[in-house]
C-alpha positions in Angstrom: -18.2 -71.4 7.7 -16.7 -68.0 8.2 -17.5 -65.1 5.9 -15.1 -62.4 4.9 -16.0 -58.8 4.2 -14.3 -57.4 1.1 -12.1 -54.4 1.8 -13.4 -51.2 0.4 -11.3 -50.3 -2.7 -10.3 -46.7 -3.2 -11.5 -45.6 -6.6 -8.7 -44.4 -8.9 -9.3 -41.6 -11.3 -10.2 -42.7 -14.8 -7.6 -42.2 -17.4 -7.9 -38.8 -19.0 -10.0 -37.4 -16.2 -8.9 -34.0 -15.0 -7.5 -33.7 -11.5 -7.3 -30.5 -9.6 -3.8 -29.0 -10.0 -1.8 -28.7 -6.9 -2.2 -25.3 -5.3 -4.9 -24.4 -7.8 -8.4 -23.5 -7.3 -11.0 -26.2 -6.7 -13.5 -26.9 -9.4 -16.2 -24.2 -9.4 -14.1 -21.8 -7.3 -12.6 -19.0 -9.2 -11.1 -21.0 -12.0 -13.1 -19.2 -14.7 -12.3 -15.7 -16.1 -15.2 -13.9 -14.2 -13.9 -15.4 -11.0 -10.6 -13.6 -11.3 -12.1 -10.2 -11.9 -12.0 -7.6 -9.2 -14.8 -5.5 -7.8 -14.3 -1.8 -7.2 -16.2 0.8 -5.3 -17.9 3.6 -7.2 -15.3 5.7 -8.9 -12.4 3.5 -8.0 -12.5 1.5 -11.2 -11.9 4.7 -13.3 -8.8 5.5 -11.2 -7.6 1.9 -11.5 -7.9 2.1 -15.3 -6.0 5.3 -15.4 -3.2 3.8 -13.2 -3.1 0.8 -15.6 -2.9 3.2 -18.5 0.0 5.1 -16.9 1.9 1.9 -16.4 1.4 0.9 -20.0 2.6 4.4 -21.1 5.8 4.0 -19.1 6.4 0.7 -20.8 5.8 1.7 -24.4 4.6 5.2 -24.8 1.2 6.3 -26.2 0.8 3.3 -28.6 0.9 1.0 -25.7 -2.1 2.6 -24.0 -5.0 0.4 -25.1 -8.3 0.2 -23.2 -8.5 -3.5 -23.4 -5.0 -3.9 -22.0 -5.8 -1.5 -19.2 -9.0 -3.4 -18.4 -7.0 -6.7 -18.2 -4.4 -5.1 -16.0 -7.1 -3.7 -13.7 -8.7 -7.2 -13.6 -12.1 -6.2 -15.1 -13.9 -7.0 -18.3 -13.6 -4.9 -21.4 -17.2 -3.9 -21.2 -16.8 -2.6 -17.6 -14.0 -0.3 -18.8 -16.3 1.2 -21.4 -18.6 2.3 -18.7 -15.9 4.8 -17.7 -14.2 5.6 -21.0 -16.0 5.8 -24.3 -12.9 4.8 -26.2 -9.1 4.5 -26.2 -8.7 8.2 -26.9 -10.6 9.1 -23.7 -8.2 7.0 -21.6 -5.2 8.3 -23.4 -6.2 11.9 -22.7 -6.2 11.2 -18.9 -2.8 9.4 -19.1 -1.4 12.3 -21.2 -2.6 14.7 -18.6 -0.8 12.8 -15.9 2.4 12.6 -17.9 2.3 16.4 -18.3 1.7 16.9 -14.6 4.8 14.7 -13.9 6.9 16.8 -16.3 5.6 20.0 -14.7 6.4 18.8 -11.2 10.0 18.1 -12.2 10.2 21.6 -13.8 8.8 23.2 -10.6 11.4 21.4 -8.5 14.2 22.7 -10.6 12.8 26.2 -10.7 12.5 26.4 -6.9 16.2 25.5 -6.5 17.3 28.2 -9.0 18.6 31.5 -7.6 17.5 34.0 -10.2 15.3 34.3 -13.4 18.3 33.5 -15.7 19.0 30.3 -13.8 15.3 29.5 -13.7 15.0 29.6 -17.5 18.0 27.2 -17.7 16.5 25.0 -15.0 13.2 24.7 -17.0 15.1 23.5 -20.1 17.3 21.1 -18.2 14.3 19.6 -16.5 12.5 19.1 -19.8 15.3 17.3 -21.5 16.2 15.2 -18.4 12.6 14.1 -17.9 12.4 13.0 -21.6 15.5 10.8 -21.2 14.5 9.4 -17.8 10.9 8.8 -18.7 10.7 8.3 -22.5 7.3 6.6 -22.4 5.6 9.3 -20.4 7.4 12.0 -22.3 6.1 10.7 -25.6 2.6 10.3 -24.1 2.6 13.8 -22.6 1.8 15.7 -25.8 -0.1 13.0 -27.7 -3.4 14.3 -26.4 -2.7 17.9 -25.5 -5.3 20.8 -25.5 -4.3 23.8 -27.6 -1.9 26.2 -25.9 -3.4 29.5 -24.8 -4.4 31.5 -27.8 -2.9 34.7 -26.4 0.6 33.2 -26.5 0.1 31.5 -29.8 -1.0 34.8 -31.4 1.9 36.7 -29.8 -0.2 38.3 -27.1 2.2 37.8 -24.3 2.3 35.6 -21.2 0.6 32.3 -21.3 1.3 31.5 -17.7 -0.5 34.3 -16.0 2.4 34.5 -13.5 2.4 38.3 -13.6 5.5 40.1 -12.4 6.2 37.9 -9.4 10.0 37.5 -9.1 10.1 34.8 -6.5 11.3 31.2 -7.3 8.0 29.8 -6.1 5.9 31.7 -8.7 5.5 28.4 -10.7 4.3 26.5 -7.7 0.6 26.6 -8.8 1.2 25.9 -12.5 0.2 22.4 -13.6 1.2 22.6 -17.3 4.8 22.7 -18.6 3.9 25.5 -21.1 2.4 27.6 -18.2 5.5 27.1 -16.1 7.7 28.3 -19.0 5.5 31.4 -19.4 5.8 32.3 -15.7 9.6 32.0 -15.8 9.7 34.3 -18.8 7.4 36.7 -17.0 9.9 36.7 -14.1 12.8 37.4 -16.5 10.9 40.4 -18.0 10.1 41.7 -14.5 13.8 41.5 -13.6 14.8 43.4 -16.7 16.5 40.4 -18.3 13.9 40.0 -21.1 13.1 42.9 -23.4 9.3 43.4 -23.4 9.4 43.5 -27.2 10.8 39.9 -27.2 8.2 38.7 -24.7 5.2 37.9 -27.0 5.5 34.3 -28.1 8.8 33.7 -26.4 7.4 30.4 -25.1 7.1 29.1 -28.7 10.8 29.6 -29.5 12.1 28.2 -26.2 9.7 25.3 -26.1 10.4 24.3 -29.7 14.2 24.3 -29.1 14.1 22.0 -26.0 11.4 19.7 -27.3 13.3 19.3 -30.6 16.5 18.5 -28.7 14.7 16.0 -26.5 13.2 14.2 -29.5 16.5 14.1 -31.4 18.2 12.6 -28.3 15.5 10.0 -27.8 14.9 8.9 -31.4 18.2 10.0 -33.0 20.2 10.8 -34.8 21.9 12.8 -32.0 24.1 10.5 -29.8 22.8 10.2 -26.2 25.8 9.3 -24.1 26.0 11.4 -20.9 28.8 13.6 -22.4 26.9 14.1 -25.6 23.7 15.0 -23.8 25.4 17.5 -21.6 27.1 19.1 -24.6 24.0 19.3 -26.7 21.8 20.5 -23.8 24.2 23.2 -22.8 24.5 24.4 -26.5 20.7 24.7 -27.0 20.1 26.4 -23.6 22.9 28.9 -24.3 21.3 29.7 -27.7 17.9 30.2 -26.0 19.4 32.5 -23.4 21.4 34.5 -25.9 18.3 34.8 -28.2 15.9 36.0 -25.5 17.7 37.5 -22.5 19.8 40.6 -22.2 23.5 40.1 -21.4 24.4 40.0 -17.8 
């Protein structure tokens, strides 16, 4: 009498039992939240959080910069982010500083291409408005967390930039703040005899207020922001600044 051996039967998964998703992580390997978090060398996490905050600011301005969102973008826990920034305002201050440095860099580039102090003052204003329209998120963030401007300028005590009487186009090359660059350009205009010394104290306030107001009205209304309208409004405001501050050519 012959005996037969039963064939081994391949077990089927029970109904309702979870199967690993195709292409997904195996059970126990990185399918939990901690498994997706990144590790950073000392100091690198702070930079990663700032970079994440900058990206958030580009998307939606200062209101978008939230510490929890930056931590999620950097791939770390919320508590890990708090080891580098005490609160959202601390992160926003760093992002704001970066935004101002980007605006200042654009202003410096324009100033270096200008031939004379009169053109440099115009270049500063054009760079300011153009940056606002090209990078609205960073522009709105730039002055959300801004330290007070130099007291000497605010009190009418003269130059804020410390640029002295240098008349070269690269005089703003070491300035890292938009207000400081504007002060240096005004110093150059005074040194060239284009700006009456009696008009120099506090001149930054008038010029800055004019271009910042224009940029805000173009961004948030009610001024129209078509290319032709922007060019007209910008030219009008810059002409008023020049006529109000500089001597006639």
